N, C-alpha and C positions, 0 to 999 in steps of 0.2 A: 575341459570336456563339455560338450553341449549335447543335449538330448531334446529333440523336438517332438511334441505331442500335439496331435490334432483331434478335436472333438473328444476331449478327455474328461477325467474326473479328478477330484482331490486325492482319492485313494491311489490312483495310478501315478499321480505326481509324487506322492510320498514314496512309492516303490521305486520310482526313477531316481529320487535323491539317494536312497540306500544303495541302489545299483551303481550310481556314479561315485559315491564315496568308496565303495569296495574296489571299483575299477582303478582308482588313482592310489589305492593303498592306505586310505585314512578312514577306517570304519568308525572311529570315535568322533563324537560331536564336541567340538571345542569352542562353541559360540556362546556369547554372553547375553544376547538379546535378539529380538525379532524387529526388524525395521520394515514397516509397511509404507510404501510410496504410492500415493494416488496421483496420477498424472494423465496426460493425453499423449497421443502418438508423436506429436510435434516436439514435446519437451521430455520424452522418455529417455532419450540418449544422454542429455545433459544431467538429468536427475540421477540416472544410474551410474554415470561416471563419477559424480560427486559422492554417491554412496560407496562405491568401490574404494575411492581414496580415503574416505572416513573409516572404512572397515580395517585399515591398517592399525588404527588405534583402538577400534572397537570391533572385534570379529563378530559378525552377526549373520543371521539369515535374512536376506533382503527379498521381500515380496513386492514386485512392481505390478500394480493394478492399473491396466489400461482399458478404459471403457470405449469400445469402438461403436461409432454411430452408424446404424444401418441406413441405407439410402432408400429402400422401398418398404412400403407397409407390410409386404409379405415376409421380408427378412426380419422385421422387428418382432414378429411373432415366433421366430425360431430361436431357440436358446443354444448357444455353443460356447465352449471353453477351449481355447488353445493355450498351450504352455510351452515355454522354453526353459529348460533346466540347465544351469551352468554351475559347474563345480571345478575346483582346482584353480589353475592360473587365470581362467576366464572369469572367475568370480571374486577376485581379490583374495582376501584371507578368510572368506566365509562361503556361503552358498547363495545363489541368486536364482529366483524363479520369476520369469516374466509371464504374467497372466493377462490374456486378451479376452475380454468378455463381449459377447454378442447377444443381441435380442433381449428377452425378458430377464436373463440372468444378471444384467447390469444393475437392476434394482435389488439384487440379493447378493451383492459382492461379499458381504460379511459371512455368508454361508460357505463361500468358496475359500475365504482366507482362514477362517477359524480352525479347520483341521490341519492347516499347514503351520500353525504357530509352534514355536519351540516350547516344550513343557517346562513349567516352573522357571520361566525366564521373562523378564519385563518386555513389554511391547511399546514401541514408539511409532506413531503414525505421522507421516509428513505429507502435506499437500504442497507440491511444488507450484501448482497453479490452481485457480478456481477453488479455493478453499470454501467450505460451507460457512454460512453465517453463524451457526452455533456448532463448533467442532465437537464439543462434549456430548451433544445429543445426536450426532451423526452416527449411523449404524457402524461404520468403520471406526470412527473416533471413540466409540464406547468400548472398543477392544483394548485401547492403549492406556498406559499410565501417563504418558506424555503425548501431547498433540502439538505439532510444529506447523505453523503457517508462515507465509511470507507476504506481508503487506506491500512490499515493493513490487511484486508481480501483479498486483490488482490494478484495475483500470482507474479507480479513484482511491489512491492510498489514504488520504485523510478520512474519507468516509469509511474505509476499511478499519481504521483505528477506532472510530466511533462504534462500529459493529462489534469489534473485539472487546471494547470496554463494557458494552451492554450484556454480552453473552459470556463473560469471563468465568471460567471454572478453574479450581486448582489443578495444575498440570498443563494448562495452556501456555504457549510461548510463541515467539515470533523471531524469525531470522533478522528482521529489522532491529530488534533489540540486541541480538548478538553482534551486530555490526558496530555498535557504539561501545562495546566493552573496553577497548583500548582507550577511548576518549574518557570514559568514566574513571578508569584507573589513573590516567594522567592528571585529570582535574582534581581528584581526591588527594593525590600525592602533592600537587601544587599547593592546595589549601593547608596541608599539614606542615609546610615549610615556613609559613609566615603566620604571625598572630594578628588577625584583623577580622573585620565583620563585613560580610558581603551585603551590598546595598541593592544592587540590581545586576542583571545579566542579559546578554544578547547572544543568540545562536544563529549563525548564518550557514546556508547551504542551498543546493539546487532545489528547484521548486517541487518536483515530483519525487521526493525522497522522504518516506515516513520516519526514517532514522533521525532526521533533524527535529521533527516534532517530539519524538520519544525522548531525545536528549534534553530538549527544552522542558518537557514535562517532568523529567527526573530532577533537573535542577530546581524547578519551582516547587516541587513536592518536598525535596530534602532541605532546601535553604529557606523556604517560606519567604521568597522575594519575588518581585515582578520580573518576568523573563519575556523578552521580546524575540520573536522569530522573524528573521529577515531573509531575503532571497539573494543568492549569488549565482555566479555562472558555473559553480562546481569545480571539479568533480566531487560529488557527494557532499559530506560535511567539509566546510572550509575554515570556519573560525568560531571560537567561543571567547567572549569578552565579559569578564566579571568586574564590575565596579565595586571596590572595597574602600574601607576607611583609610587604608594605607596606600592606596593607589590601584590602578587597573592591573588585572591579570589576564593575559592574552595567550591563547593557543591557536596558532594560525597554520593552516596547511593549504597550499595552493596547487600542488602537483599530484596529490594522492599518494605520496610516498613518504616525504620528510616534512616535519612540522617544526615550528619555532615556538618555544615557550618563553614568555616574557613575564618576569616577576618583579615587583617593585623593589628597588635597591639592589638588584642582582643582574649580572650580564645575561643577555639572551643566550639560550642554548638550543641546539638542534636535537630533536628526538625522532625516533623511528615511529611512524604512524601510517603504515601501509594499508591500503584497502585489501581486504582478505577475500579469498575465493569462497564459493559456496561450500566446498568440501570442508574447509576449516571452520566455517560457521556451524555446519552440521555436526562436526566432531565435538565442538564446544557444547552444543546442546545435549549431546549424548553422554557427556561426563556427569551430568546430574539428572536424577530422575525424581527429585522431590519438587514440590511447588516453589516457584520463584516469587516470593512475597514482594521483593523490590520492584520487579516488573509489574506486578498487579497494582501496587500502590501508585506507580508512575502512570500506568494506563488509565486508572480510574480518576486521576487528576483532571483529565479532560482536555481535548485539543482546543475547545472554544474559550478556555480561560487564558490562553496565551495572548500576549500583545504582539503588535507589529502590523505591517502592511498586509492586507488580505491578498493572497496569491490568486492566480487565475483559476487554479483547480478549486479553491474554496469558493470563489465567486460562481463557478459553474455548478457547484453542489448546493449553493444557497438558493432556495426558492425565490423566484422573482416576486416582488411586491405588486399586488394587483391594485391599481389606482381606482378609487371610487369615481363613479360618473359625476360630471359636473351638474349642479342644479340648473334647471331650465325655468326661466321666469315667464309666466303666462301674461299675455297682453289682453286687457278687456276689449270686448267687441266694440264699445263706443269709441275707444281710441283708434281702432282700426278703421271705423267708418269715417271719423274726422280726417284721418290721414289720407284716405282715398279720395274724399271730396275736396280737399284743399287743392288750390291751383299749384301746379308745379312751378318752382322758382325758375327765374331766368338764368340760363347758364352764364357763368362768369367769363369775362373776356380772357383770352389767352395772355394778353399783356398785363392783366391784373387791374385795368380801369373799369371796374364794374359800375361806377357812378356816371360815366359819360353817356349822353343820349344817343339813340340810334340816328342814322341819316334821315329817316322819315320824320323824326321828332324835331329836327333842327329847323329854324326859320329859313325862308328862301334868301338867297344871297342876291343883293342888288348890284347890277353891273354899273360901272363908272361910265359917265358920259364922255364921249371922245372930245377932245379939245379941238 
């Protein structure tokens, strides 16, 4: 069931939710949390689809905040709130409210969202794109116990990781971190099977993928060894190689579905390591509402402490070195005077015989007497 509201208020939206629940015969509220999605019109469909699929595991009230950009200065001064209320089969296992904000109300989105939150239920805020630099101090982020961003959607993923490390607060997390959960589990299980000491490690993956940097930082932070980040053709993460005292441990995935785990002294084995959808990543983040200390420790390790060849994205983000001007040697005036008064040297002959006299300097040739 869908209810469209134009130029409405938060109070009317709440009444529409109650009306919709009664119309489908479920007046009781059986949701466990409120999920606030901050996105734009272009990505609203994909974000809402992922949230509906995740709601099968976590029934929730989903509030989608879409900030519409007005084209004319006159429209920017007019505030308007449009809403689309979905209940029943159109909203998965919970309720969905799509909020479209116009004009000055864009700067006060938290005032629109606050009356719509479920009472006595946790709040999770997810920025599918264009996450703020400091999510905890964002007006909408301050409403949530958990704040989910996605560095993979940023224009400069490596710079986004640096910003997340500088502004980290307990409750922050990243979908790029959830993407490497199967890799971390597989590597931890591999190290439990053999008795050895890790000497160094290398993580390979496509260039614009912050999950590769996060996995490398996690290994370096936990194992206290040098970790090198290398670039591959992808897709996503492709290989982790750890040099140990007993031999190399390799986890290689080339097709994004199945991986090969190689341990010293054991036959190679195939393991399932499929690339997961956004809905699965979001459902994983909604399972826990406490701070993720492991993510915080890996994030604070720092991207710049990783070894390896600098990628094109890192080269673009590194400020160019400004070369100092070359010193100019001044010439005394006397030397300039002597140089201008000195006769110009004779040009050298093209054939290279500069010592030969000119025809005018040669003696006359005597003709021989006829016999």
